[in-house]
N, C-alpha and C positions, 0 to 999 in steps of 0.2 A: 515713626521715622519712615520716610519715603525710601524705597529701595531703588538703587541705581542698577539698571538692567545691563548696562554695557560697560566694558572696561574704559572706553574713551570718556564717558561721563565721570567715572571715578577719577581718572587721570586729571580731567579738567578741575574737579573739586580739589584735588591734591595740589595742583599748580596754583590755583587761585587763592589758596590759604597761605597766610604768611609763614615763612620758614620757622619762626620761633614757635608758632602755634602748632604747625604740623610736626616738626621734628622734636618738639618738646614733649609730645604725647606719644608714647610708644605704641599704643593701640592704633592711633591715627596713622602713625608711620607704617605700621604693619599692614593696615588696610590699604594704604596707598602703594604698597609694594606690588609691582606688576609681575606677572608670570612671564618668564622668558623661555623660549625654546632654546635648548643648548645642544651642542654636539661634543661628544667625548667617546672615542673608540666606536664600538658597535652598539652602544646602549640605545635602545629605541622602545618607547619614547623616552625623552629626557627633557624635563623642564626645571627651571630654577626660580626660586623666589627668595631673594636675600641670600642667606647662607644655607638654605634648604634645597636639596635636589630631590626631585620626584621622578622615579624611574621604573622602567621595565627591568627585567632581569639582566644584570651585568654578567659578563663572562670573566674568566681569570685575568686575561689581559686588560679588560676594562677596570677591574679592581686595582691593578697595578697603576693605571692612569689616575684613578680616583685617589689613590694614596699619594701620588706625585702632585696632585692638584691641591693637597692639603686637607682633605676630608679627615675628620676625626672619628666619626661614628657612622656605622651602617646599620640600619634597621630593616630587617627582613620580615615581611608579612606572610611568607610562604611556609607551609608545614614542611618538615624535613623530607617526608615521603615524596614530595614533588621534585626534589633536587636530585640530580644524578651524581653529585659530588659533595664533599664536605666543605661548604662555604665558611662555616665557623672556623674550622681549622686553618683554612687558607688565609682568612682575614687576620687571624691571630699571628700567623707568620709575617704579615705585613704591618703588625703593630697597630691595627685598627680596632677600635671598640666595636663589638658586634652584639646586637640585641635581636632576638627572634621573638616576634609577637604574632604567632600564626593564626590565621583563620582562612576558611575557604567558602563554605556555604553561608548565605546571608544570616542564618540563625546563629552561626558561630561568631558573628560580628557583635560581640556583647559590649555592654557599658564598660566592663573591665578592659577590653581591648582598646576602646576609644580613650579611656582614662590614661592607660599606659603610654599610648602613642602621643597624646596631647602633652603629657608631662615631658617626654623626650623632645618634642618639637619646640617646646617653650624653654628648654634648658640651654641657654646660650653657651654654657661650657662644653656642650656636646657638639657644637657647630664648628665648621661646616658638617652637615649631616646628609646622608643619602637615605631616603625612604623608598624601598622597592618591593615589588612583587613580580609576577611573571610578565604582566602587560601594562601595569599601572592602573588597572581597574580597581583593585582593592586600595591602592594608594589614593585614588580619587575619592573614595568613600571617607577615608581618614581626613583628607584635605578639606572636604566639605565641612565636617564638624569643626575642625580646627579654625577654618576661616570665619565661620559664624560665631563660634563661642569665644575664641581667643583674639581674633582680629577685628571683630565687630562688623563684618560684612553681612548684608541681608542674605536670606536663604537663596533667593534667585540668582544673585550675583555670584555667590559661592558655588552654587550648583553649576553655573556656566563654566567657572574655572575648573571645577572638578571634572567636568566632561571634557574640557580641553586637555587636562592631565591624562585622562584615560578611562574615567568612570563610565561604565555601560550598563551594569546589572541593576535592574529596577529594585531588586530586593535589598541591595546595599544602600540605595537612595532612601528606601523606607526605613531601614535600620538607623541611618544617620538622622533622618527626620525625627524619629521617635526618641533617639538619644538627645538631640538638641532640645526637644520639647521637655524631656525629663529633666534637663538641666535648667529649666525655667526660662528658656529663650523662645519667644514667639516668633513666627515668621513674619 
């Protein structure tokens, strides 16, 4: 399969395909979903793809806005020691589902972390969902694997999106690449 390197080419493919073909196939629909820059409170960066928000660290007031926006689930990729407050307790007070799947160093980004995150990202009953870390760097690594394995994007297109989200760490890219290969998906 030839890889589409840019979002405009992917958009053209999506628009050129008949609505019954595109929207009847959930994987095609997911692949055609464009990443959008969003603004909500002080969250930076913040992107949205469908019902999934990809974010840097929200503050307390941001979580109030997230709750008012109808988000059901918050997935935090940060270890508790990185936080100066009890995010889990605060979100419980807001009646938001909270899941913490922490990793920091590239070697702590294990297949189990990818598996848990992908399961949540693919669970429509958990959406709208916010996936966050401190700067969206770790979020980008998870997004890379999700877009390739679950939405059918080629690695290069998914990597471009992940970098747009906030992915910067080469070690995270290599962990995602290894995980994708382990799942039997070639670049």
